[in-house]
C-alpha positions in Angstrom: 0.0 0.0 0.0 1.5 3.4 -0.9 2.3 5.6 2.1 0.7 8.7 0.6 -3.0 8.8 0.0 -4.5 12.0 -1.4 -8.2 12.7 -0.7 -10.2 12.9 -4.0 -12.1 16.1 -4.1 -13.9 17.9 -6.8 -13.6 21.3 -5.1 -11.0 22.4 -2.6 -9.3 25.5 -1.3 -5.9 25.6 -2.9 -4.4 27.8 -0.1 -5.2 25.4 2.8 -3.0 22.3 2.5 -3.6 19.8 5.3 -1.6 16.6 5.9 -2.7 13.8 8.2 0.5 12.2 9.5 -0.6 9.1 11.2 0.0 5.3 11.3 -3.4 4.7 9.6 -6.0 6.6 7.6 -9.1 5.9 9.7 -10.0 9.6 10.0 -9.7 10.5 6.4 -13.4 9.8 5.5 -14.7 11.9 8.4 -12.2 14.8 7.8 -12.8 14.7 4.1 -16.6 15.0 4.5 -16.1 18.0 6.9 -13.5 19.8 4.9 -14.7 19.0 1.3 -14.4 22.2 -0.7 -12.4 24.0 1.9 -9.0 22.3 1.9 -6.6 20.0 0.2 -6.2 17.0 2.5 -3.9 14.0 2.2 -2.6 11.2 4.4 1.0 10.2 4.9 1.8 6.9 6.6 4.1 7.8 9.5 5.3 4.3 9.6 6.7 4.6 6.1 7.9 8.2 5.9 10.4 9.6 8.4 9.7 13.1 9.7 12.7 14.5 8.0 11.5 13.1 4.6 8.1 14.6 5.3 9.5 18.1 5.2 11.6 17.7 2.1 10.3 19.4 -1.0 9.3 23.0 -1.8 5.5 22.6 -1.5 5.0 21.4 2.0 1.7 21.4 3.9 0.5 24.5 5.9 -0.7 22.2 8.7 0.2 18.7 9.9 -2.5 16.8 11.7 -1.4 14.3 14.3 -3.7 11.6 15.7 -4.4 11.9 19.4 -7.3 9.5 19.4 -7.3 6.1 21.2 -3.8 4.8 21.9 -2.0 7.0 19.5 -1.4 9.9 21.8 2.1 9.0 23.1 3.2 8.0 19.6 2.0 11.3 18.1 3.8 13.2 20.9 7.0 11.5 19.9 6.4 12.3 16.3 5.6 16.0 17.1 8.8 16.3 19.0 10.8 15.0 16.1 9.0 17.3 13.6 9.3 20.4 15.8 13.1 19.9 16.1 13.4 20.1 12.3 13.9 23.4 10.4 10.8 24.6 8.4 8.4 22.6 10.5 4.8 23.6 9.7 2.1 24.2 12.3 1.2 21.0 14.1 -2.5 20.4 15.0 -3.7 17.6 17.3 -6.7 15.6 16.2 -8.5 14.4 19.3 -11.8 13.9 21.0 -13.9 15.8 23.5 -13.4 14.8 27.1 -10.8 13.9 29.6 -8.7 12.0 27.0 -7.7 15.1 25.2 -7.1 17.1 28.4 -4.8 14.3 29.7 -2.5 14.6 26.7 -2.6 18.4 26.3 0.5 19.1 28.4 2.6 16.5 26.5 1.3 17.7 23.2 2.1 21.4 24.0 5.6 20.5 25.1 6.2 18.6 21.9 5.2 21.5 19.7 1.5 21.0 19.0 -0.2 24.4 18.5 -3.8 23.5 19.0 -6.4 20.8 18.8 -9.5 20.0 16.7 -12.2 17.5 17.5 -12.9 14.8 15.0 -16.6 15.5 15.4 -16.2 19.3 14.9 -18.1 21.0 12.1 -16.2 22.4 9.1 -16.6 25.9 10.5 -15.1 24.9 13.9 -12.2 23.2 12.2 -11.5 26.2 9.9 -11.6 28.5 12.9 -8.8 26.6 14.5 -6.7 26.7 11.3 -7.3 30.4 11.0 -6.3 31.1 14.6 -3.1 29.1 14.3 -2.2 30.6 10.9 -2.6 34.1 12.5 0.4 33.4 14.8 3.8 33.9 13.1 5.9 30.8 13.0 8.7 32.3 15.2 6.1 33.1 17.9 4.7 29.6 17.8 8.2 28.1 18.3 8.9 30.5 21.1 5.8 29.5 22.9 6.9 25.9 23.2 9.3 25.1 26.1 12.5 23.8 24.6 13.7 20.3 25.7 17.4 21.0 26.2 19.0 17.6 26.4 22.3 19.0 27.6 22.9 16.7 30.5 25.9 14.3 30.2 25.3 10.6 29.6 28.1 8.2 30.5 27.5 4.6 29.2 29.4 1.9 31.2 29.6 -1.1 28.8 30.8 -4.3 30.4 32.3 -6.5 27.7 30.8 -9.6 29.3 28.6 -10.5 32.4 30.5 -10.6 35.6 33.3 -8.1 35.0 32.0 -5.8 37.8 30.2 -3.1 35.8 27.2 -2.8 38.1 29.4 -2.8 41.2 31.4 0.0 39.6 28.3 2.0 38.6 26.7 1.8 42.1 29.8 2.8 44.0 30.7 5.5 41.6 27.2 6.9 41.6 26.8 6.9 45.4 30.3 8.4 45.8 29.5 11.3 43.4 26.1 11.9 44.9 27.5 12.1 48.4 30.4 14.4 47.5 28.1 16.7 45.4 24.8 17.2 47.3 21.8 18.6 45.5 22.3 22.3 44.7 19.6 25.0 44.7 19.7 25.1 40.9 18.2 21.6 40.6 14.8 22.5 42.1 12.3 19.7 42.1 14.8 16.9 42.3 16.1 15.0 45.3 19.4 14.6 43.5 21.3 15.7 40.3 22.6 12.3 39.3 20.7 9.4 37.7 21.8 5.7 37.4 20.1 3.9 34.5 20.5 0.1 35.1 20.0 -1.8 31.9 22.6 -4.5 32.6 22.3 -8.2 32.8 21.6 -9.9 35.2 18.8 -7.3 35.6 18.1 -5.2 38.7 21.6 -5.8 40.2 22.0 -2.1 41.0 18.8 -2.0 43.0 20.0 -5.1 44.9 23.4 -3.5 45.7 21.8 -0.2 46.7 19.2 -1.9 48.9 16.4 -0.1 47.0 13.0 -1.1 45.8 11.7 0.6 42.7 8.0 0.7 41.7 8.6 2.7 38.5 10.9 1.1 36.0 12.6 1.8 32.6 9.7 0.1 30.7 7.2 2.4 32.3 9.4 5.4 31.6 9.4 4.5 27.9 5.6 4.6 28.0 5.5 7.9 29.9 8.0 10.0 28.0 5.7 13.0 27.7 5.3 13.2 31.5 9.0 13.3 32.2 10.0 16.4 34.0 11.8 17.3 37.2 8.7 17.0 39.3 7.8 13.6 37.9 11.4 12.3 38.2 11.5 13.5 41.8 8.4 11.6 42.8 8.3 8.5 40.5 12.0 7.4 40.6 13.5 5.5 43.4 16.2 7.6 45.3 19.1 6.4 47.4 19.8 8.3 50.7 22.9 9.8 49.0 20.5 11.5 46.5 21.3 9.1 43.6 18.2 8.4 41.5 17.7 5.0 40.0 15.8 3.8 36.9 16.1 0.2 35.9 14.4 -2.8 34.4 12.5 -5.4 36.4 14.3 -8.3 37.9 14.4 -11.4 35.7 13.6 -9.6 32.5 15.7 -9.1 29.4 15.6 -5.7 27.6 13.7 -5.9 24.3 14.6 -4.0 21.1 13.3 -0.5 21.4 14.0 3.2 20.4 15.0 5.2 23.6 16.0 8.5 22.0 12.9 10.5 23.2 13.3 9.2 26.7 17.1 9.8 26.8 16.5 13.4 25.6 14.0 13.9 28.4 16.2 12.4 31.1 19.2 14.5 29.9 17.0 17.6 30.1 16.2 16.7 33.8 19.5 15.3 35.1 22.8 17.1 34.7 24.6 13.7 34.7 23.3 10.1 34.0 25.3 6.9 34.3 23.9 4.1 32.2 25.0 0.5 33.1 24.7 -1.9 30.2 27.1 -4.4 31.4 26.4 -7.9 30.2 23.7 -6.8 27.7 24.2 -8.4 24.3 25.2 -5.7 21.8 22.5 -6.9 19.5 19.9 -5.7 22.1 21.8 -2.5 22.8 20.0 0.4 21.0 22.5 2.2 18.7 20.9 5.5 19.6 21.9 5.0 23.2 25.5 4.7 22.3 25.2 7.6 19.8 23.7 9.8 22.6 26.5 9.0 25.0 29.0 11.7 25.9 31.5 8.9 26.7 31.5 5.1 26.5 33.5 3.3 29.2 34.5 -0.2 28.3 34.9 -2.3 31.4 37.0 -5.5 31.3 39.5 -7.5 33.4 42.6 -9.5 32.7 40.9 -12.8 32.1 41.4 -14.3 28.7 37.6 -14.7 28.2 37.1 -11.0 29.0 39.8 -9.9 26.5 38.2 -12.0 23.8 34.9 -10.4 24.6 36.6 -6.9 24.5 37.9 -7.7 21.0 34.5 -8.8 19.8 32.9 -5.7 21.3 35.4 -3.4 19.6 34.7 -5.2 16.2 31.0 -4.8 16.7 31.3 -1.1 17.6 33.5 -0.5 14.6 31.0 -2.2 12.3 28.3 0.2 13.6 30.5 3.2 13.1 30.8 3.8 16.8 34.6 3.4 17.4 35.6 6.9 18.1 37.3 9.2 20.6 34.4 8.7 23.2 35.6 5.1 23.9 37.6 4.8 27.1 39.0 1.7 28.9 38.6 0.7 32.5 40.5 -2.4 33.7 38.8 -3.9 36.7 40.1 -6.5 39.3 43.6 -5.7 38.3 46.3 -8.0 39.7 49.9 -6.8 38.8 50.9 -10.5 38.7 47.8 -11.7 37.0 48.6 -11.5 33.2 48.8 -8.6 30.8 49.4 -5.2 32.4 46.7 -2.6 32.2 48.8 -0.4 29.9 49.4 -3.4 27.6 45.7 -4.1 27.3 45.1 -0.4 26.5 47.9 -0.5 23.9 46.7 -3.8 22.4 43.2 -2.4 21.7 44.3 1.2 21.0 42.1 2.7 23.8 42.8 5.5 26.3 43.2 3.9 29.8 40.8 5.8 31.9 41.2 3.9 35.2 42.6 0.7 36.8 40.7 -0.8 39.7 42.3 -3.2 42.1 41.1 -6.7 42.7 38.8 -6.3 45.8 36.3 -9.0 44.8 36.3 -10.7 48.2 35.7 -7.5 50.2 33.0 -6.3 47.7 31.2 -9.7 47.9 31.3 -9.9 51.6 29.9 -6.4 52.1 27.3 -7.0 49.3 26.2 -10.1 51.2 25.5 -7.9 54.3 23.7 -5.3 52.1 26.4 -2.7 52.4 28.5 -0.7 49.9 32.1 0.1 50.6 31.2 3.8 50.8 29.6 2.9 54.1 31.6 -0.1 55.3 35.2 1.0 54.3 35.3 4.5 52.8 39.1 4.4 52.7 39.3 1.1 50.8 41.7 0.9 47.8 38.8 0.3 45.5 37.2 3.6 46.3 40.5 5.4 46.1 40.9 4.1 42.5 37.6 5.7 41.6 38.9 9.2 42.4 40.0 9.9 38.8 36.5 8.9 37.5 34.9 11.1 40.1 37.1 14.1 39.3 36.4 13.6 35.6 32.6 13.6 36.0 32.5 16.3 38.7 34.7 18.6 36.6 32.3 18.3 33.7 29.1 18.5 35.7 26.6 20.7 33.9 24.1 23.0 35.6 20.4 22.0 35.1 18.7 24.0 32.4 16.5 26.8 33.5 12.8 26.7 32.6 10.8 29.5 30.9 7.2 30.2 31.8 4.9 29.5 28.8 3.1 32.5 27.4 0.5 31.1 25.0 -3.1 30.3 26.1 -2.5 26.6 25.3 0.7 26.7 27.3 -0.9 28.3 30.3 -3.7 25.7 30.2 -1.1 22.9 30.0 0.8 24.4 32.9 -2.4 24.3 35.0 -3.1 20.7 34.0 0.5 19.8 34.9 0.3 21.1 38.5 
């Protein structure tokens, strides 16, 4: 089936070009009947045509209609966000229904760049009134009325080359150490902390176990609630360690499915100045490529074992095949024993990677304290393992970014959305 379906009309207004950008054309008949003789209307299958492709060409639509009926609201919000980020984006109009359903999605739609809504049951006069109202607002003013999602927070991906090399242990100790040494500052209002740990590693939910935390809101739920993601939501829905570290992970016993996390990552990076993402042990085939592309740095965690070095080689080959072998890759050698095989510098030289840190072999101490439900930050704050983390802490603390400031929305739609979001 072709992705573009024009609506046959004998009479239409040549100056009003409407495009329904949706995964199906179920609203075409109703819209066509209401707007016959008043507008040129066509449908583009959003599953087939990327938002960037949609805006290519000289004769684009004056308005893009997005489907907010039924279960398409979250999908359309993500599409609106992608469209609004592109130059030359036309006015975006939500197509919804009367009642609480439309009101519940108004805030997310406004944040994503939707200018106004029409009801699928509106008369032609009511629909045309909305189009005229939106057309009267200059494009720069429409863009300024939408709060910008500034994804300027840093994202550090800790990529363990195989399960069991200590990536989750590293992520939890580093996260708690950073959070304790850098308490929440007044510029991060609405959050209990400035630092987020995203635990996507395998075995799943190890970070929550080490931290002694129970989370009722996980990564899967966050993917379904991207439009609600702001400081207030993160401060209340996410689990928080007493140090101030926030945690977002997958449920115990589950394996991450293939998905597209870019919208969620942008939201999280707009909320948290720094995020650590543990993907240790996760097969590279299940690791979203956009997660690695969004990372400020990728820390490869290995040890001296032959199996780990083989896995490191395979990981490097896979990253290179994806075009991701670049200057962001750094090496961490864990459980290092000076008499246990290749030196840390030899491993770094062999794989042509910058050596970021070398962590001593403290497996017995770490295991014994983990069995008692304790981190070394509490049980042995002067342990050699924690001292070896200092270069990583200094690297992240030095590059810590201030949380973006928020601007009060000025348009009527924005003011209404703000009220709904309180």
